[in-house]
N, C-alpha and C positions, 0 to 999 in steps of 0.2 A: 289558689295557685293551680295552674293547669298541669296535668301530667306531662312529663317530658316524653317526646315521641320515642318509640322504641326503634333503634337503628336496626338495619337488616340482620345483623348477627344475632339478635336476641331470640332465644328459643322459647317456645310457648309454655310447655309443661302443664300449665293449667289453662285450658281453653274454655270457651263458653260451653261447649258440649260436655266437658268434664265437670264444670260447675253444676250444670243442670243434672248430670247423671248422679252426682252426689246428693243433690237436693231430692231427687226422686227416690234414691235408695233409703233415705231416712224417713220418707213418708210412710204412713201406715197402709195396711190393706184397705181396699175400698169399703169393706164392711165397717171399718173403724172410723171413717172420716166424720160421720155425723155423731159419733159418740163423744161424751165428755172427755177431756184430756185426762189420760190415766197415767200409767207408769212412765217414768219413775216419779215419786212424790217431789213436790217442789223443794228445791234446794235454797235455803236462805242465803242471801248475799252476805258473805263474811266481810268484816271490815278490812280496809287496806292493810296489807302486811307491814309489820315493823321492819324497816330496812335492816339488813345485816350490819354488824359492826363495821365501822369505816376501815378501809384498807389503808395501811400506813403509806404515806407518800415517800417513795424511795426514788431518788434521782436516777434517770435512765443511765445505765452503765455505757460508756463509750464502746462502740463496736467498729472494727475496721470496715469502712465503707467499701462496697463493691466497685464503685467509681467515685471520683472526687465529688464532694458536696458542691452543688452549684451556688453561685452568688446571684441574688435577685436584684433587679433594678427596683427603684422606688415604685414604679408603676406596677411591676409584677407583684410586689409585696402587697400593695393595696388591692390588686385584683384577687389574690388568694384570700385575703382577709374578707373580702365581700363574698366570694364564692363559698368558702367553707362555712361561713355563718348563715348562708342561705338555707331556708328550710327545705327546699327541694333537694339540695345536695347533702344535707345533714343526715338523711337516711335513717332517722330514728335512733341515733346514738345518744340523744339527750331529749328530755321533755322541754326544758327551757332553751331559749335561743342563746347561742354563744356570743359574749360581748367583749371578750378580752383581746381579740385578734388585732385590733388597731394599735394596741400598745406594744406589740412584739417587734423586735428588730429583725433584720434580714435573716440572721442565723437561727433565731428562735422560730421565725415563720417557716423556714425550711424544715425544721424538726416537726412543727405542727402539721405541715402538709404531709410529710411522710407518715406521721402517726395516723392522721385521718385516712390516708390511703390504705394502710394496713387494716384498719378497723372496718372500712366500707367494703374492701375487697374480700377479706377472709375472716372477719369477725373481730369483735372487741375483746372476747374472753381470753384470759391467760390459761395455760394448761391446767393449773391448779383449780380453776373455777369450774371445770367440767365435772358433773356427777358421773359416776361409773356407768349408769345406764344411758347417758348421752353418748352413745358409742360412735358418733360421727365426728371426725376431726378435720378441720380445714387444712388444705395443703400449705406448705411453707410458701411465703410470698415476700419478695424483695422489691419494693416500689421504686428504689432509687434510680436504677438505669432508665426506666421510662420517664421518671420525673425530670432527671437531668436533661434528657432529650427534649422534653416539653419546654423546659426553661430555655434551652439553647435555641429552639425554633419558635419560641413565644406562642405556644399552643397549650396553655395551662387549662383553659376551659374544656377543651376536648379531652385532655388527659383525665380531668376530674370526672367527666361524664361517662368515661369508659370504665371506671373502676368497679361499679357494682356487679353483682352476679348477672350473667348474661341470659336472664329468663324474663319473659313477659309477665309471668306470675309475680315476680319480685316488683317489676315496674308498677303493675296495677295496685299492689299493696302499698307502695310508696305514695301513689295518688290517694289511696284511702287514708293513709297516715295524715296527709295534709288536710283532708276533710274533717277528720276527727280532732285534729289539733285545733282547727278553727272553731269547732263546737266547744272544746274545752276552754279555749281563750275567751269565749263569750259566756262562760259560766255553766256550761253543760246543759242537760235537759231535766225536765221536772220529774219528780218521783210520784209514782202512781200508787194510790191506796185502795181504789175501787175496781170492780170488774164488771163494767157495763155490758149489757147484752144487745144483740141486734134489735133494732127498732126503738131503743130507749133514747131519751133526750136529756140534756142538762149539762151541768158543769163538769161532771165526771167524764162524759163523752167528749166534751171540748178539750179536756186535759189529755185524754187518750189520743185524740187526733193531733194535738200539738206535739205530743211525745213522738208519735210515729213519723211525723213529717220531718223530724231531724234526720232520719236515715232513709226516708222514702221520698224522692223528688216527684213521684207521681201523685202524691196526696196533697190536697190543699190543707194548709195549717189551720184554717178557721172553720168553725161550724160546730153545732152542738147536737147533731142528729147522727145516730148510728145507722147510717144508710149503707147501700150496697158498695159504694166506693170505700167507705171505712172498713167494711167487712173484707173486701179484697186486700186492703192494706194490712189488716191483721194477719191474713193468711200469708201474705208475702213476708211479713216479719217472722212468722212461725217457721217458714221455710228457711229463712236466713239463719235462724238459730237452731235448725235441725229438730224442730218440734212438730207435733201433729198439726197439720194445717187445717184444722176444723173451723177456724174462725171464732172460736169461743175464747174469751180472755179469762182463762183459769189461772190458778196459782202459779203454775210453771211458766206460763207466758208472762205473767206479771213479774216474776222473779227475773226473767231474762231482760225485760224492758227496764227494770230498775237497777241493772248493773250500771254503775256510774260511767259517764263518758270518759273520764280519765283512766278508768281501768280498761276500757276498750282500747284506748290509745296505747296503753302499756302492753296489752295483748298483741296489738299490731307490731310494736317494737320488738317483742320477744320472737314473733314469727319471722320478722325481717332478719334477725340475727341468725336464726336457724337456716334461712336461705343461704347465708354467707358461708355456711359450713359445707355446702354441697360442692362437688367437683364442677369445674367449668363446663364439662361435657358429660351428659348422661347417656348411657347406652341406648341405642335406638329401640331395641326390644327389651322391655323391662316390666317388672311387676312392682307396683307401689301400694303400700298400705298406709292410709291415714289412721294412725292409732287412735286419736281423739274422736274421730267420727266413726270409727269401726267400719271402714269401707276399703275394699281392695279394687284396684283398677289396673288392668294390663294395657300397656301402650305398645304401639308400633310407630316410632317417631313421636310426633306430636299428637297422634290420633289415638284416643282410647278405643280399644277393640273389645274389651270385656270389663264389666263391673259387677260387683256382688257385695252383699253384706258380709261382715265379718264379726267375730267376737274377739275382743282384745283383753289385755290384762286388767284386772280390777285394781284399784288403789291398794298399794301394799304388795301387789304382785305385778308391777308395771311391765308392760311390753317395752323393751328398750328401743331406742333409735339406733339404726345400724344400716350399713350397706354391705351386701354380700352377693353371691351368685348361687342360684338354684342349679345343682348339678345332677340330681337324681330324684326319682319319685319312688317311694316304697309303697307297693300295693299290698293290701291286707297286712298292715304293720302291727306287730305286738307293741304293747306299751311298756317300756322300761321306766318304772315309776321313779321319779326323783326322790332322793332321800328325804328332803324336806316335806314333800307331800305325804310320803309313807308314814313319817314320824308324827306329823300333826293331824292327819286325817284318817289314814287307813288302819294302822295298827290299833288306835283307840277304838275304831268300829269293830275290829275283830275281838278285842278284849270285852267290849260291851255286848257283842252278839256273836259268840263262837260259831265259826262256819261261814261268816260273811265273806271272807276272802275267796274261799273255794266256790261258793255259790256265784260269785261275780267274776270267775275266770282268772283269778290271780294265782300265780305260782310263787312259792317262797324258794329263793335260790341262795345257796351258800356262797358267799363271796370268797371263801378260802382263807380268810384272815380272822375268822371268828364272827364275822358280821353276816347279815342277811339283807337281801334286796328283793323287791317285788317286781314281777312281770305279769302283765295282763295279756291273756291269749288274744290272737288276732280276731277270733270269733266274737269276743265281747269287748274289744279294745276301745278305750275312750278316744283313740285317734281315728276311729271309723275305718274307711277302706283306703285312704290316701294320706301319705305323709310326704311333704315337700322339704327336702333336706338342703341346707346351705350352711357352710362353716361359719361359726361365730363364737364369741367368748361367753355367750349367755345361755347356751343350751336351749334355744328357742327355735321353732320351725313353724311352717304352715301345715294345717292338717284338717281332715274331715272330722265329723263328730256325729255320733248317733243321737245326740240331744239337739233336735231341730227346733225346739220351741224358742230357743234363745234368739233366733233371727227375726222373730216377729216383734221384739221389744225395741223401744227407742233407746233405752240404756243397754248397750251391748258390751259393757266392760265387765266381764265376769270370769275370765279365764285366769290361769295361774301364770300367764305371761306369753304363752304361745298364741298363735292366731288361728282361730277356727274359721272355716270357710263355708259359705252357704252353697256354693256350686263347685266342689272340688273336682268332680269328674270333668266338667267343662274346662277347668283350668289345666287338668292333666292332659286332655286331648290337645289343647292349644300349645302347651309347652313341648309335647312329644311329636308334634306334627312334622318336624324335620328329622325325626329319628326313624329310619326305615323299619327297624325291628318292632316298632310299637305303633302300628295303625290302630284306629279306634276299636276295631273288632277284637284285636288281640288284647287291648287293655280291658275291654268288657269281659272277655272270656276268662282272663286271669283273675280278675276281681271275683267273678262268679265262682271260680274253682276254690277260692279261699286260701290258696297257697301264698305264703309271703315271698315276694319277688321284688328285687330292686331294679328299676328301669333306669339305666344310665342315659342321660340326655346327650344326643349328638352335639347340640349347641346349648351349653349352659346359658341361663338367662339371669340378668342382674335383678336383685330384689332390694327395694328401698323401704325400710320401715321408718316412717316419718311422723312427726307430731305437729300437725297443722290445726290450730284452733282459730285462725283467722286467715281468710283467703278471699281474694277479690276476683270478680268476673271482669272481662274486658271493658264492660261499660262502667266500671268503677264501683259497683255495688259490693260491699264487704259482707261476707257471711262469717258467722262466729259459731263456735262450739264451746261447750263447757271445757274447763281446764281440769279434768278429773285428777291429774297427778299434782296439781298446784305447781307446775313448772314455770308457768308464764310470769307470775309476779316475781319469783326468784330470779329468773333470767333477766327480765327487764331491769330490775333493781341492780343486778350485777353489771349489766351493760352501762347503765348511767353512772354507777359508782366508779367503774374503771375509766370511763370517759373523763370524769372529774379528776381522778387521780393523775391521768396522763396529762391533762391540762397543767396541773401543778408541777408535774415532773419535767415537762418541756420547759416551763418558765424557770425552773430551778437550776438548769444547766448553764 
């Protein structure tokens, strides 16, 4: 199936340059390229998760329509049945093709079309399906007025095609969905058990080449020699998976290649659903963090103007998805230690090694109600010299860090939930460049003086903390990252389960 062309209104958000920038950011330093694949250790591929308990089928309660429900002609009913069942327009709401639409009468088809429209435009999940740290919620959407107009003017195809999120990044992922669905329909790809090296020959090399060719149109699928073409294909695959592109098929590369095609398909489904939660318009100037890839990118419109590595939350201390606005930057910030970190980590260190807190710049502050809290001085602050504040319900922020070694790792998920930045000074200068009181020299002198100062931004900038584990370039190549928080399988299963429930609910009315 060919990708549907992107109409002029569709905004890019993920351009080829952004895709390439992310690939470059996860590559190692030049000195590491020829080294064997190191950290982190290979992660065994877990079995497919057991789906959650079925959601009971509850007939959809009648709601007063905003406009009268339209009546379909026989031709319109058949047209909707064909369009909604089409893989291109199904948009990853189900793994299997829908087959019940031809049996629906006109009224049921209207309900099915409206349900499909809501799901494709603003997401399939119900409010109770969202985890707390999935802090992005789609805006309310009523598809009936536009649908009634499309029925009246007999423009149902155009109405359906205009429903998805208005971003090319979504479109390219839909095209990727079709490719991976075709792979799954044909039985998936082979499992690899060996790690052949450059220059080797034999059945293991042929099997590796066959596997890579499923995702790499540049590679010929046949051949049993590990030649330079196969070496380049291995490196391309490692870049797609965010691994060290050394060309050596180590345990980590083997684990990524052995993720089943169906799980990759569900990974794409989960990411398509997250796209539907975004607003229809993103602010032109914005900062985006891909939590899963641990990368920050600053945008001006569709153009990335700055990228850097980040360190995001480790599993168990997940960085939440959210949308907010950076309104100020604290220079030389002290660290007000969250109670959970103080209780689990710092107080035990003080008990085991008296004087630890004082030596590391912590003050014990009386809270006035019999409790105590910890604050680390700005001179030794774990936040470094820059803290980027934005209001949110999770007490997270972007910040500098004195621990610079974490940025050289591939696995950069090790924070308590906040986002540590590789180049915080560069980001501060970028965000304050329209604030007259804070030219670069003033920022530098304030940081050097060591005094804690809050620099209010003349123009607050939106920040998006997003969880992308599958993303496609404009040429249709899909890149994947690990799902460190195990959110993908849960979300994809919920999308498909809700879709099945809604099919039954529509038919039950």
